N, C-alpha and C positions, 0 to 999 in steps of 0.2 A: 504493500500500500504506500509506504513512505517512498519507496523507490520510484513508483509511478509519478508521485507528486514532484519528486526531485527532477525528473526528466522534463516535466512541464515548466518548472522554475528555470532550469537551464535554457530551455527553448525560448521562453518569454524574454529573458534578459539578452540572450544571443540575438534575437530578432530586433529588440529595441536598440541594442548597441550598433547594429549594422543596417538599420532601417533605411538610411539614405542610399546605401549601395543597392539594397533590394529594390528601392524605388527606381533607380537608374536602370536596373536589369528588367524590371517588370512594372512599367508605369501604371498607376492607379489614380482614380479621381481624388481630388484634394480632400473631399469630405471623408472618404474611406481612409486615407492616409492619416489624417488628424485623429480620427476615431481610434485607429490602431495605436497611435502614439499615446493617447490618453489612457486607453485600457492597459497597454503594456507598462506605461509609467506608473499607473496605480498598483499593478502587480509588483513592480520593482520596489515601490515605497513600502508596500505591505510585507515584502520579504525582509526588508531591513527591520521593521517593527516586530514582526512575529515570524521568525524563520521556520519554526517547527513547533508543533503541539507536543506537550509532554505531560500527560495526565499522571497524577500520583507522585510526581517528583517534587523535590524541594525547590525553592526559588533559585538557589545556587545552581542546581542541576538543570533547571529550565533555561537559565541564561547560558550555561556551558554547552548544552546540546544545541541551542540555537546558534551559538558561535561555530560549533562543529558543522552544522548544516551550511552555514554561510561559507566556510572554508571549502567544503566539498563542492558546492556550487561554483565557487571561484576557480577551483582546480579544473573542473570539467569545462568551464567556459574558456579557460586559457588553452586547453587542448583543442577544443572545437575551433577557436579562432586561428590557431596555427594551421589546422587542416583547411580551414576556409581560405586563408591566404595562399596556401599552396595550390588549391584548386583555381583561384583567381589568376595566379601566375601562369598556370599551365594552359588555361583557356583564353586568357587575354581579357576576361570580363573584369569590370563592366565596360562596355563600349561607351565612350563619352560623346553625346550628340555634338554635331558641328556648331550648333548655336551656343554651346557652353564655352566660355572664354578660358576657364581654368584648365590646366593640364591634368591628366589622369592621376599622376603621382600625388598631386595635392589632395584630391578627393580621398585617396587611400590613406594619406597621412592624417587628414582630419578625422577620418573614420577610426583610425587606430587610436588617436588621442581621446575620442569619445569613449571607445571601448575601455581603454585603460582607466579613464575617470570613473566609469560606472562600475567596472569590476574591481578596481582598486578600492572604491568605497565599500563594496561588499566585503572584500578581504579584510580591510582595516576594522570594520565592525565585528567581523568574526574573530579576528585576532584579539581585539580588546576583550571581548566576552570570554574567550578561552583563557587568555593570560591572567585575567582577574579572578577567575573562578576555579580553574583546574588545580587540584592539589597533587596530582601525579606527574604533571608535566614539569620537568626540571627547567631551571633558568637558562641553561645552555640551549635547549631546544627552542625556547621562546625567542632568544636572541637570533638564532639561525633562521627561524621562520620569518622574523621581522626584516632581516637584512638580506636574505637570499631566496625569498619566495619566487623571484622572477628568473632565477638562473636556470637556463634550459637543462633538461635531463636531471641535474641535481635536485631540482625542485620536486620531481616526481618521488624520489626516495624520501625527501624531507617531509612532504605532505603525507606520505604513507605512514611514516613513523609517528608524526604528531597526531594524525587522525586516529590511528590505531590506539594510541595511549588514551586519548580523550574518550573514544568509544568504549574502551574497556572500563574506564573509570565510571562512566555514566551507568552502564549496565550493572557493574558490581555495586555501586552506591544505591541504585534503585532496588536491587535485590536486598541489600542490607536494610533499607528503610522499610521494605515490606515485611521482612523478618522481625524487625524491631517493633513494627506496628502490632504484629501478632503477640510478641512478648508483652507489649503494653496492655493489650486487650485482656490477656490472661493474668496480668500482674505477676509475671514470672519471678520478679525480684522482690516481691513482698515477703521478706523473711520474717520469722518469728521474732528475732532480735534485731535491733538497729545495726547498721554498718558504720564502722569508724575507719576512715582512711588516714593512714599515718605516713607522713612524708619522710624522705631521706635527708641526708646531710647536704648542706649548702643551699637549702631552699626554705621557704616559709609557705604557710597556707594563706597567701594573700588573696583577697577577693578579686582584685583587678588583674592579677596574673596567677591564675589557678595552677597549682602544681600538677593537678590531675587532668588538665585539659578538658576534653569533652566527655570524659567518663562519668562524672557525677550526674550530669544532666540526663545522660542516657539511662543510668540506673534509677534515677528518680522517676523518669517517665514510665519505667517498667514496674513501679510500685515500691522501690526501696526507700527507706529512711536513712539519709546519709549525713554523717557528722565528720569532723576533722580532728586530728591529733593536736595540732596547734602548738607543738613544742618549738623552741628556738631552733635556728638553722644549724648551729654547730656547738655541741657541748659533749663532754664525756657521756658515755652511755648511762651511767648511774644518775647523772643530773637530768638528762633528757627523759629517762624513764620516770623520774620523780614528777617532772612536769606533765608527762603523758598520763601518769596515774591520776593526777589531780583532774585532768581534763576528762578522763574516763568516768570518774566519780561524778563530775558535773553532768555528763550525758546521762548517766543512770538516774540521777535525781530529776533531770529535766524531762526525761521520757517515761519514768516509772518502770522501765524495763528491768527484768531480773538479771539479764546477761547482755553481752554485746558480741558482735562478730567483728574482728579486727582484720583489715587488709592493709599490710604494711609494705612499703617499698624500700629497698636498699637498707641503710642503717636503721630506718624505722622499725625493721623487723627485730633488731637487737634491742632497741629501746622498749619494744612491746614485750619481748621475752623477759626483760628485767622487771617491768611493771607487773607482769603476771606472776612470776615466780618469787621475786624478792620483796614485793611491796603489797602482797595480799590481795591482788586482783583476780587470782585464779577462780574463786567461786563465782565471779561476775563476768567471766569471759567464756563464751561458748566455743569460739574457734579463733585461731590465728593463721592467716594465710600470708606467707611472706613472698614477695616478688623481687627476685634478683638480689636477695639479701646475702652479704658475705658472712655466713655463719662461721666459716673457718678462716676468715680474714683474707687480706690481700697481701701476698708476698711482695709484690712490686712496691706497695706503699711502705712496707718495712725497709726494703732496700733503699728506696729514695730518701727516707728520713735519715738513714745512716750515711748515705753517699753525698747528699747535697751539703754545701757549706751552711753552717748553722746561722751565719749572718743572713743568708738568703732566705732560709726558712723563717727566721724571726721577722724579716722584712715583709714577707708574704702574710704571715700571721697578723702583723700589726695593721697592714692595709685592709685585710679582710675584716678583722674585728671592728675597725673604725667604720667601714662602710656599712656593715650590718647593724651596728649600733645606731647609725643614722636611720636605717630602714626599719628599726623597731625592736631589735633584740636588746634585752636588758643587759646581758653579760655574755656575748658571743665568745667562744673559745675554740678557735680554728684548730690549734695544735692538739688540744685535748680530744676533740672529736676524731681527728685523723689517727692519732695514736691508738685509739680503741678499735680501729679497723685493721690493724696489722695482724699478721698470722699468730704471733706470740700472744698478743692481747686477747684474741678470740679463743685461743686454746685455753687460756686461764678462765675466760668468760664461760665457756661451755662446761668447765668443771665446777664452776661456782653457781651456775644457773641451770639446773636440771629442768626438764619439761614437767609441767604441773599435771597431775592426774586429773582426768575429767575434761581437759581442754583438747579439742581437735587441732593438731598441728599439721599443716600442709604447706607445700612450697612449690614455686614455679620459677623457671629460669628461661632466659632467652640468649641466643648467640648470634653473632655476625661472622660471616666467613672470611672477611678481610678488613683491613683498616680503612678501605674506601667505602664502607657501608654507612659511615656516620661522619658528621662534620667535626671540626676541632672543638674540644680537646679529645673526644673519644677515639678519634683515629690515631692519635699519638699514644694514648694510654693502652689501646688495644695491643700495640706492639710490645709495650712493657709487660703487660699481663702474659702475653704469649711467650715472652722470653723468660720471665722469672717464675710465673705460676705454671708455665708449660702446658696450657690447656686452651681449648676453645673458650671464648668469653664474649661478653656483651660490650666490651670497651672499658670495663672497670672490674668486673667480678668474674672469676673463673667458674666454670660450670659446676664442678664438684663442691665448691664452697657454698653454693646456693641450695644444695639439696638438704632438706631438713624435714623430719617427720614423714608424712605421706607425700611422696614426690609426684606431682601432677604432670611432669614432663617438661621437655625443653621446647620453647617456642622459637620458630625461625620462619623465614619467608623464602620463596623460590628465587633462584638466580643469585646475583652478587649482593643483593641489598641486605638481607638478614634483618634482625630486630635488635636494636641497641638498648642500652640501659635506659636512655631517655624515651625511646619509643614505647617502652612498656608502661609508661604513665602518660602517654600522649603529650609529652612536654612541648613539642614543636607544633602540635596540631597538624601533623603531616600524615596523610593516608599512605600507609606502606602497602604496595601491591602484594597481595597474598596474605595479608595479616590485618584483620579487622579488630582494632584494639577495643572499640566499644562493644562489639559482639563478644570478644573474649571475656570481658568483665561481666557482661550480662550472663553468659554461660557459667562463669565462676560463682556468681551469687545465686543463680538458679540451682546450682549444685548444693549450695548451703541450704537453700529452701527445701530441696528434696530430702536432705538429712534431718529435716525438722528443726533446723537452727534459724 
């Protein structure tokens, strides 16, 4: 159905762009000519405004698929125009009447200018729509499309790659939205106990820059009650655990719930274990799910702390503590937080903090296949983890270090992309092809609900 409409769109714009040449080759009465111009011009404007209907899609996806349609139409128009000019060159058409004073080449040049103006406007409209809405199309491909769309032969390959990426994103996202709608209708994330999301080191639970990206909104839409750990960005585990324990008690009082389900990322998993086992929260915690938590520490962090000049470490610590004090931390402790993530510190931690009976402990890990799977600094630290921890990793944590309790598995994505430490909490709000982060958490919480938690 859509393919047939696209053929009509291409034909309408093609005729409009070349209508003067067609008039020379096949004279028609003036009234017919102007009626055709008005009708085709109306279709052209309508194509700009509403390139394609997309029922059931979000506004972002409607804009994106509209841009996709405009780029497809522009591509076929360029190919059709090349073939058209080849035919004109071989046949000598159009024949210019003797009464016309301008030479034939001028008519062709003016016609080409009109064509480029009309199709260029379609292309630019489509490019802007796609560039502003696509979350899978990388910056390099956007730049290539903008600068090299007109290059013969190369533009065929360029359009093919860009359009394939956008098309895949559209259909994968519409499928995700349909699935999420079903989860929402069934309230699949309406667990018995509230969900508390606990952040990792070097971040805070700011409202304007949410650590968990689009995840909380998706869980709430599906029926979950979501709260946050709220501890400072960088402190030793014992202090972070104390702050977290106070926050958990506040949530218990606020909700009247008997217990809580904790989902903790990175160091937040260690903070949560301390609060549960050392600060008396075990009777009030139904489950702890850790996401990419270094339960057995990071060897590379331990090596760096010993290898780097102490003056450099002190300088970094001072800068960090000063910045996060301005951002709201009462007493940030960069070095205290980092030291508690070393392999030796976590070995001592695990001996002192046994799992509490009656609490469901489960864990998840993700990995990326190469340092090119994530931006700086995770691409650099991936190499360090690979060298010193000697394992596949997510850019910060080695896989075996994250396995704790019931291991739910390792998350990755096809190809070279992988799933980084930040991807697991939707930190950059980037859709990773092959990994639906919102769907992952919906399934995770759905699993807690199935357990009666």
